[in-house]
N, C-alpha and C positions, 0 to 999 in steps of 0.2 A: 296592329300587328300582334300584340299580346293576346287580344281576344280570339283571333283565329288560330294562333300558334298553340294556345292551351287546348283548344278543341281539336286540333290536328293530331294530338298525342293519341287519340283513339280511346281515351278513358271516359267512362260514364260515372260521374260522381254519385248519382243516385243508385246505380248498380253496386258501386262500392259500399254505400250504406247498407244496401240489402244483403250483400255478401258478409258483411260484419255483423249482421243481426241487429243493426241499429234501426231498422225500419221493416215493417211488414210489406208484402207486395202491394196491398191497398194504400198504405201510407206512401210508398214510393211512387205509385201512380199519381196520387194526389199532389205530392211534392213536385213531381216533374211538370204537372199541369200548372201548378201555382207559380213556379219559377219560370215558366215558359220554355222549358227545355224540350217540349214536344213540338215547338214551332220551328219553321225553317230557319236556317242559320242566319240569313240576312235579316229576317224579322227580329230575331233575338238581338242582333247587333244594333239595329235601329232603336229597339227598346232600351238597350244599354246606353246609347248616346243620349237619348231623351232624358233618361234618369240622371245621367251625368250632368247635363245642362241644368238640371234642377238641384244638383248637389246630392243626389241619392245614388249611393254606391251599391245598394241592394243589401241582401242579408247573407250571412254565412250559411253554406249548405250543411255544415256539421253542427253548428251551435244555434242556428236560427236567430242569431243576434245581428244587430245592425253592423255593417262592415265598418262604418266610421267609428263606432264605439270599440270594436275589436282592434282596429289599427291604432286608435288613440291610446289604448292601454299600453301599447308597446313603444310608443314614442319616447317616454322618459328614459328607459334604459339605453335606447339607441342614442338619444341626445346626449346622455352623460358620456358614453363611450366616444361619440364623435367629437364632442367638445375637448375631452382629454386628448384624443388622438390628434386633433387639429393643433392644440398647444404644443404637443411633442414635435409634430411635423414642423411647425414654424421655428421653434427654438433650435432643433437639431438641423433643419435646413440652412438657417442663417449661420450657425456655428460651422458646419462643414463647408459651405460656400465661402465664407469670409476666410477660413483657415486655408482652403486650397488656393485662393488667389492672393492672400496677404502674407502667409507665413514665409519667413526668411529661410527656414529649413526645408530644403526640397523634399526630404523624406516625410516630414509632417504634412506638407501639402499634397504629396502623392498619396499618402494614407487617407486623407480626407476625400480625395477624388475617387479612390477605390471604394470607400464606404458609400459615397453618393451613387456610384455605378451599381453596387450591390442593392441599394435601396430601389433603384429603378428597375432592376432585372429580376430580382428574387420574388417569386409569388408569396402572397400573404399566407397561403396554406403551408408553404415550406418553412418560412420563418416562424409561424405560429406553432407548428408541431415541434420544431427544433427548440424553441424556447421552453415549451412544456417539458420536453425530455431534459434539458439542461437544468431547469429548475428543480425537477424531481431528483435528478442525480446528485446535484450539489448541495441542495438545501433540505431534502426530505428528512434526513436523520441528523441534521446539524443542530446542536443545542443552541438555543437562543435565536434560531433562524426564524424569519417571518413565516407565517402560515402559508403553505403552498396554495391551498384553496382560496385564502384571502387575496393573495396576489393575482390569482387567475380570475378574480371577479372583475377587476377594472384595471389595475396597474399594468399587468402584463399585456392584456389585449390592447390597451392604449399605446404602450410602447411599440408593439408589433404593427399596429395600424399607422401610428405616427411615423415610424421608420419607413414604411412603404410609401408614404406620401411626401417624405422629406427629400427624396432624390431629385425631383423636378425643381423644388424651391432651391436646393443647393446648386444645381447646375445653372439656374437663372442668376443667382447671386454671384456665383463664381465668374460667369461670362460677363455680366454687367460691371462687376467690380474690376475685373482684368482690363476691360476696355477703358473704364474711367481712369484707372492708374496710368494708362498710356497716353492720355490726352494732355494738351498743353496747360489747361487750367490747374491741373494737379502740380505740374512743375512750377507754375506761377504761385500756387499756394505754398509750396516749399520755399520759394524765393522770398515770400512775405514773412517767413519765420514759423510756418506750421511745422511743428516737430513730427517725426515719424511716430505718431501715436494715435490716440482715440480721435482727436479733432480732425487730423488728416483723414483717417479712416472714414469718419462720418462725412466729410467733405466729398470723398470720392464715392461713398456708397449711396448717397441720396439719389443721384440720377438713376441708379439700378433698381430703386424700389418700386416705381410704378408697375412694371410687369410682374414683380413678385407679389404685390398686393392683389393684382388681377388673378394670378394663378392661385393664390390662397383662397380667394372668394370661390373660385371654381372647385378647389379641393374640398372646401366646406360643404358645398352642395353635394359632392360625391360621398363624403363621409356620412352626412345626415340622411342620405337617401337609402341606406340599408345596411352597409357593412356586412354583406351577406356571409362571406367566407369567415371573417373573424368571429362573428357570433356563433357560427356553426362549429368552428374548431374549438372554441373555448366553452361551448354549451351555455352561452349567455342568452337571456331573453332579449327580444328586440325585433325590429322590423325585418331584419335579414333572416333570422331563424323562422319567423312567421311566414315569410315568403317561401322559403324552402319547403316547410311543412305543408303550406297550402297547395303548392304545385304537386307534391308527392301524393297528396290524398285527393286532388282534383277539386279543391275548394276554389272554383273559378272566381267568384265575386271578391274574395279576400285578395287573391293574387292580383287581379286587375286593379283593385283600389290601391295596393301598395305601388304598382307601376305608375298609376296616375299621380300619386303623391311624389314619387321620384322624379317624374317629368316636371312637375310644378317647381320642385326644388332646383333642378338643373336650370330651368328657365330663369328663376329668381337669382341664381348664382351668376348666370351670364349678365343679366341686367345689372346686378350689384357690382360685378367686376368692371363693366363699362363706366358706371357712375363713378366708382373710386378712381379709375384711371383718369377720367376727366377732371376730378377734384384735385388730384396730386400733380398732374403734368399740365401746365398752362398751354403748352404747344398743342396738345390735342383739342383743347377748347377753341383755340384759334382756327384749327382745321375744321372743327365742326360748324 
């Protein structure tokens, strides 16, 4: 779908190179022939599939470098952002979910529920721009404040990305913990002398963890597959920003390569989620 969608935009990457003065007409014709862009569309698609089966993603139309190398250079910054964002999402999601279901103060529980709802509904573009504005307004001229540019490199994008991914985790934790607290075995635990504290919380929380672990694995695959909006808003290098740039300038091979990588990560995330669920919940192993 990506292969045909990119070409349905009507753009000609070789013509773009020619218009920008990056290639002469003869060079453009040679490049079009070398890359097979003068062939019928279905022939190009079959050639792409054959190269993909051999692990060959082609070469960038703009840099003439191997697509695998171009993508590989952008994996470390995206991996750093995704890892930090996942840590924030897991910590914040658990905190909000447990607070919403466990807190004795209704106002505190309601506030946690509202925050998890905002995390689910607010787009990353909105929270990202808002965080940049707030950071510049409150910390730009404050003596002793951390560097705005420094915070925008990793800390702020990770918080924004983690907040967006924490909503689903928080809702799962809240629902699972609320169901566990209403079951007879929790009452039995209280009767055996479990105080209303961490031991009882852990006793009630454990049955709610398998779906949370599965969702976290899927969120990890989502985060590592691009973080397009976050990297664009914060002008960070990475796969997401490379994907946007490749689409805008018609660098088809690079855009296709990133989508292939994202698909592999999603597939791996689904498999990992299933394996973790089987490892944590014995009932699923018996059903399998």
